[in-house]
N, C-alpha and C positions, 0 to 999 in steps of 0.2 A: 338529264341522266336519271334513270330509274334504278334504285338500289333496293335490294331485298335482303333482309336478315332472317335467318332461321335459328330458333333456339327453343328451349323447353318452356321457360317461364320468365317473367320479369316482376313478379309480385313479392319476391323475397329480397331481403337486404343482403347485398354481396358485391364484391369488387367487379366481377364479370358483368353483373346486371347493371352496375352503375356506369362503367365505361361504355357499355353498349348504348345506353340511353344518351350519354353525353355525345357519343359519335353521331347518333341519329339526329339529335338536336343541332349539332354543328353542320351536318350535311344540309339540313333544312334552312337554318338561319343564316349561314354564311355562303354556302354554295347554291342554295335554292334548288336542291335536288328533290326529286320525288322519292320518298322513303316509306317502305312498308316493312312491317315485322309480322312474321308468322310464328305462332307458338303451338305447342302440343298439349301443354299442361297448365294453362293459365287459370282454369277453374272458376272463371267469372270474377276474379280479383282485379282490382285496379293496379297499375304499375306502382311499385314502391317509391321510385324516384320520379321527379317531375318530367313529363314528356311533352314536347311541343304538340299542340293540337293538330298540326298539319300532318303528323305521322299517322299512317294507316295501320290499324291493329287487326289481325285476323287470328282467331284461335281455332285450330282444327278439332279441338275437343277429343283428342286421342286418349289422354289421361293414362299414360303408362304408370304402372304401380311402382312407386319409389321403393328401393330396398330389395327389389327382386331382379334377378338377371333378365336382361333384355332377350336372352335366348331361351328362357324358360317359357312354358306354354302360356301362362297368363299374359305376358307382354307380347310374345311372338305372334299370338293370334290376332293382335291389334294391328299388325304390320300391313296386311292387305288394304284395310280401310285408310290407313295412313298414306300409303302409296297413291291410292285413288284420289284422295282429297288434295294432297300436295300437287299431284300432276294437274289437276283441274285448276288450281290457283296459279301455277306457273304458266299454263296456257293462257289464262285470262290476263295476268299481270304483264307478261313479256318483259321481265327486267333485263337491264344491261349487265348487271353484276349481282351475284348471290354470295352472301357471307354466311357460313355455317359456324355456330358457336354451340356445340353440343357433343356429348359422348354417346348419345343414344342412336337409334336407327337412322335418324335423319342424316347423320354423318355418312352412313353407308349408302343410302338410297339416292341422295341428291345428285351425284355424278351421272347416274343412269337416267335421271328425269330431266336433265338440264342441257340438252343438246344445243350446241352453238351459243351457249351462255358462259361468260367467264365466271368460274366458281372458286371461292377461296375458303379455306378451312382455318379457323383461328384456334390456336392452342391456349387455353387459360388454366391448364393444370400442369403440374410438374411431373417429369419422369421419375423424380425421387419418390413421389407418392406411390407409384406402381412398384418401385423397387422395395420400399418398406413393406408393402402389402405382400409381395412375393416371399419375403423372408419369414413370414408367419403362416403362409398357406400350406395346405396339404399337397401331396404330390399331384393328386387329381386337379386341385384348384390351380396349381402352378401350370400344369399342362394345358388346362382350359384357357387360362389368361394369356399364355404365350401363343396359343392357336388363334385367339381373337386378335391379339396384337399383330400376328402375321397377316390376317385378313385385312385389318385396318391399313397396314403398310402397303398392301396391294391396291386398296381403294384410293389411298392418298396419291398414288401416281396418276390418277385420273383428274385430280384437281389442278386448276391453273396454277395456283400457288398455295403453299402452306405458310401461315404466319406465326412466328414465335415471338415471344415478348422479350427475350434476352439471348445473348450469344451462347450461353452455356447450354440452353435447350437446343438451340440451332446446331451446335457442334455435336451434341449427344446423338441426335437423330440422323444428322448427316444426310439430309434429303436434297436431291438435285433441284427440286422445285420449291425450295424454301427461302424465306426472307425473314428479317428481323425488324419489327416495328414495335416500340414500347408503348405503354399507356401514357396518357397525358393527365395533367392536373386541371382541376376546375378553377379558372381564374376569376369566376364570378363570386368573389367573397365579399363579405361586409367590410366596410372601411372603418366602422365604429371601433373605438378603443374600449377594450374590456379589461378590467383589473385582474391580474393573475391571482389564482388561488393556490394554496399549497396542496395541489391535487395532481395525481397521475391518472392518465386515461388510457384505455385500450378498447378497441372495437373489433367486432367480428362474430361470425356464426359460433354459437355455443356447441362446439363439437371437438372431437379429439384432435383434429388437425391444428386448431388454434392454440392448444396448450395452456388454456387458462388454469388447469389444475396445477401446472408448474408455476404459474405466476402467483397463485394463491400460496403455494409452498414458499416461494421466495419472499412474499409479503410477510409471512410469519417470522422470517428472519429479520426483515426490515423493521418490523413492529417493535422489536426489542431495542432498537438503536435510535429511533427518532420519535418526535412528538408532533401532534397537530397536523398530520398529513392524512390524506384519504386517497383511495384507489377507486375509480369509477370504471366499470366494465359495461359496455353497451352491446347488446346482441340478442338474437333469438336463436332457438335451436333445441335439439333433443336433450342436450346435457344441462338444461337450466336447473332442474331439480337436483341433479347430482352435484353441480357446482354450488348451489345454494345451501345444500346440506353440509358440504365440506366447509363452507364459510362459517356457518352457524356453530360448527363443532369447536371453533376456536374463538376465544374471547379477545378480540383485537382492540387495542387502545387506539389504533389508527384504522378507521373502518374501511371495509370493502363494500361498495355499493354495486349490486348486480341489477342492471336496469335493462328494460326492453329497448330494442333498436329504434332509432329515430331517423327520419329521412333527411334531416338537415342538421348535421353535427358540428357545423362550423363554429357556432357560438360556444359549444361545450369544449371544442378543441382550443379556441382562443383563450378561454378562461383557465385552461390547465397549464401546468408548468412544463411537463414533458410527456412523451408517449412511450409506451412499452409494448413490444410485440414478442409474444412467447411461442410463436407457431413452430410446430414440428417440421413443416415444409410449406413453401410458398412458391409461386412462379414469378409474379411481378406485382407485389401487393399495392393496390391502389391507395390503401389507407395511409401508407407512408408518404405518398405525394400530398395527400390531404393534410397530414401532420406538418410536413415541411412548409406547405403553402400558408399554414397558420402559425409559422415561426416556432414550431416545437422541435426540440432535439429529440432523437429517438434512440432507445436502447432495444436491441434485437438479437435473438439468436442468429448466428451466421449459418443458417441452414442452406444447403445447396440450391442454387439458382434463384434465391429469393432476395432478401434484403441487401445483399452485397452489391447488387446491381443499382442500388439507389443510395444507400448510406455510404458516406466517406468516413471511415473509422477515425475517431479522435478529432474530427473536424465538425461534423454536424450531428454526431451521435456516436454510439458505441456498438461494435459488433463483437459478440461474445461466443464462446464455444457452445455448440448446440447442446441443449438439455442440461447445461451446467447451472443448477439452481443457485448455488453459492455465489458464483460469479455474477449472475443476474441480480441477486440481492445486493452485492457489493457495488455494482455500478448504479443501481437505483439510489443507494445511500450516498454515493459520491455526488450525483447531481442534486440531491436534496440539500446537501451541505455546502454546495458551491454555487451561489447565485451568479457570480461573475462568469463561471464556466457555462452555466445555462444560457446566459445572455449572449455570450460569444457564439455558442453553437446555434442559438436561435437566429442570429443574423446570417450566419453561414448557410443555414438550412433554407432560408428564403432566397438566397442567391443561387444555391445549387439546384433547387427545384426548377428553375427557369429553363434548364436544358430539356425539360419535358413539357414545354408550353404547347398549347393546343394548336396554334397556327403552324408551328414547325412539324408536329406529328401528323396533323391532318393533311398537310401538303404531301407527305409520304404516302398516305392512303390514296389520295387522289391520283398521284402519279402511278401508283400500283395498278389502279383500275384502268386508267387511260393507256398505259403502256401494254396492257394485255387485252385490249379490245380489238385492235386492228386485225388480228388473225381470226377473229370471230365474225367480222363483217365481210360479206361477199363483195 
């Protein structure tokens, strides 16, 4: 079986990048499939996460300019060369199945370049993000966004299947050619025992979506009620300096440590007492599977389509009202002051995460491919 993935890049730390590489590794190591990844914006960087050496990597070096509209002249003028290069690679590789993980032009052009090949479009972003964006847009921007959305909806009918990570996304889009397959957790964790510290941990890109500004505000409340705890935030992103300045403006007794992203966070997770996710929106956050697999209870905002699909409230963590900083602080203090509750939630987290094990989820992916190949073979 020849599988081809199309995406923008894999050099940044993120959930979509991590699950993509985990799937590629699994195809190679368990199924012995031939796996290739084609990127447009890798820019000479190595993959952030460990990728099996048998995987083939091809960067088309299109280098779309981030932050600019794909329909603006700067990026749109790059489209012809993108089409030519991608068509050349598809002709050479002759894959059995293509998976697209991108919101850029590759999502639009692939169906027209992949005749007689099963093609699948994976959604790793939440509809709620678009909804929030529209609420603050000008009339012109709203009209443009809706027009692009309409074009995308027409293009999606050309895909063999659209894959959503949870039922809420599936129900919202209501597409005839859609299925739901969640992410899976990495079972290759260290078995060594690490002593727990009085520390809270959070991971993610340093951007508005992840809500670390709200977590810092909540920690200011927590700081007045506890002693000898610390908060460790790991991530890279444009908001590093903004968040760092916000932290330095407050004299915390219980420190907040803002650290760069690391590609193997299991040891840091294992030594922490619990995890906090303050995101404004999520789709199916990989990081919660990582936290659970390291026996960490989780406190998270109950943003639409995100954590509620993973966390069982009051059992392996807490789901709280979105953007409620006081409630976030209250639940953090609750877990800090109740070790017995932390221990109970820890054990439950390790049990509950097993429903997202790799073997079970990858069987679904394999069945998806094989059940959609027959109509493509003459």
